[in-house]
C-alpha positions as CSV (number, residue, x, y, z in Angstrom):
1,P,65.2,-11.5,-10.4
2,T,65.4,-8.1,-12.1
3,E,64.2,-9.4,-15.5
4,V,61.0,-10.9,-13.9
5,L,60.2,-7.6,-12.0
6,S,60.8,-5.7,-15.2
7,H,58.2,-7.8,-17.0
8,I,55.8,-7.5,-14.1
9,F,56.2,-3.7,-14.2
10,I,55.3,-3.7,-17.9
11,Y,52.1,-5.6,-17.2
12,C,51.1,-3.0,-14.6
13,L,50.8,-0.4,-17.3
14,P,47.3,0.5,-18.4
15,Q,46.8,-0.7,-22.0
16,D,44.2,1.9,-23.1
17,K,45.6,5.3,-22.1
18,Y,48.5,7.6,-22.2
19,L,50.6,7.8,-19.0
20,T,51.2,10.9,-17.0
21,S,54.0,11.9,-14.7
22,A,51.6,11.7,-11.7
23,S,53.5,10.2,-8.8
24,R,50.6,7.9,-7.8
25,Q,50.3,6.2,-11.2
26,V,52.4,3.6,-12.9
27,P,55.3,3.9,-13.8
28,M,56.1,6.8,-11.4
29,L,54.5,4.9,-8.5
30,L,57.0,2.0,-9.1
31,T,59.9,4.4,-8.6
32,R,58.7,5.3,-5.1
33,I,58.5,1.8,-3.5
34,C,62.2,1.2,-2.8
35,R,65.6,1.9,-4.4
36,R,65.7,-1.5,-6.1
37,W,62.3,-1.0,-7.7
38,R,63.2,2.5,-8.7
39,D,66.4,1.3,-10.4
40,I,64.6,-1.4,-12.3
41,A,61.7,0.8,-13.4
42,V,64.1,3.6,-14.6
43,D,66.1,1.0,-16.5
44,T,63.0,-0.5,-18.2
45,P,62.6,1.6,-21.4
46,S,59.2,0.0,-22.3
47,L,57.6,1.8,-19.2
48,W,58.5,5.2,-20.6
49,C,57.3,5.0,-24.3
50,R,53.7,6.4,-23.9
51,L,53.2,9.8,-22.4
52,F,50.5,12.5,-22.1
53,V,51.9,16.0,-21.4
54,D,49.9,19.1,-20.8
55,V,52.5,21.5,-22.1
56,C,50.6,24.4,-20.3
57,D,51.5,22.8,-17.0
58,D,55.0,23.9,-16.2
59,Q,55.7,20.9,-13.9
60,A,54.5,18.4,-16.5
61,A,56.6,20.0,-19.2
62,F,59.6,20.0,-17.0
63,S,59.4,16.2,-16.2
64,C,58.7,15.3,-19.8
65,D,62.4,15.4,-20.8
66,S,63.6,13.0,-18.0
67,W,60.6,10.7,-18.9
68,L,61.6,10.6,-22.6
69,Q,65.2,10.0,-21.8
70,R,64.2,6.9,-19.9
71,S,62.7,5.5,-23.1
72,Q,66.3,4.9,-24.3
73,R,65.6,5.6,-28.0
74,R,62.6,3.3,-28.2
75,P,59.6,4.4,-30.4
76,L,57.4,6.9,-28.6
77,S,53.7,7.4,-28.6
78,L,52.9,10.9,-27.4
79,R,49.8,12.9,-26.7
80,L,50.3,16.6,-26.1
81,K,48.0,19.4,-25.2
82,F,49.1,22.9,-26.3
83,V,47.8,26.4,-26.0
84,T,47.8,27.6,-29.6
85,N,50.0,30.6,-29.2
86,D,52.6,28.7,-27.2
87,M,53.2,25.9,-29.7
88,V,56.3,27.4,-31.3
89,D,57.9,27.9,-27.9
90,Q,57.4,24.3,-27.0
91,R,58.9,22.8,-30.2
92,S,62.2,22.5,-28.4
93,L,60.6,20.1,-25.9
94,L,60.3,17.4,-28.6
95,Q,63.3,18.3,-30.8
96,P,65.7,15.8,-29.3
97,Y,63.1,13.0,-29.7
98,L,61.8,13.6,-33.3
99,N,63.4,10.4,-34.7
100,Q,61.7,8.3,-32.0
101,I,58.1,9.5,-32.3
102,S,56.0,6.8,-33.9
103,L,52.6,8.2,-32.9
104,L,51.8,11.8,-32.1
105,Y,48.4,13.2,-31.0
106,I,48.2,16.9,-30.4
107,Q,45.3,18.8,-28.8
108,F,45.1,22.6,-29.2
109,R,43.4,24.9,-26.7
110,S,42.7,28.5,-27.4
111,T,43.7,31.0,-24.7
112,Y,40.6,33.1,-25.6
113,C,37.9,30.7,-24.5
114,D,36.8,29.2,-21.2
115,V,36.0,25.7,-22.4
116,P,39.0,23.2,-22.3
117,F,39.1,22.6,-26.1
118,C,37.7,25.1,-28.5
C-alpha cells in the first residue's frame, strides 16, 4: 500500500545529514525507480524537509524551488552555501518559504580566496 511505501521511504533518509538534489541519493533516487514510486515520493512531504543547497551551483539553486514545494508547507531545515557578494541576489530563493524555515544554517565563502570557506 501507498502508506507503507511512504513510511519505508522516510526510513531510507539519512538521519545525520542534509540532503542534496543529487539523483543517486534519497529522496531523488526514489523518484527514478518507477512512476508509482515517483508519485509516492513526490507526495510524501517529510522526504523534502531537509536540504543542502550550494547557491553558487546554478543547477542546485534551480532545483531548490521544486524541492521546497514538495515539502507542502512542512517545517524546513536548510543548509545553504553562499558566495558573500551574491547573497542579496539569492534572497528571492527563500522568500516564499520564510514562514516554513525552522532551522537555517548558512555558510559563506569569499570569492577572493582559493580555500572553500574563508
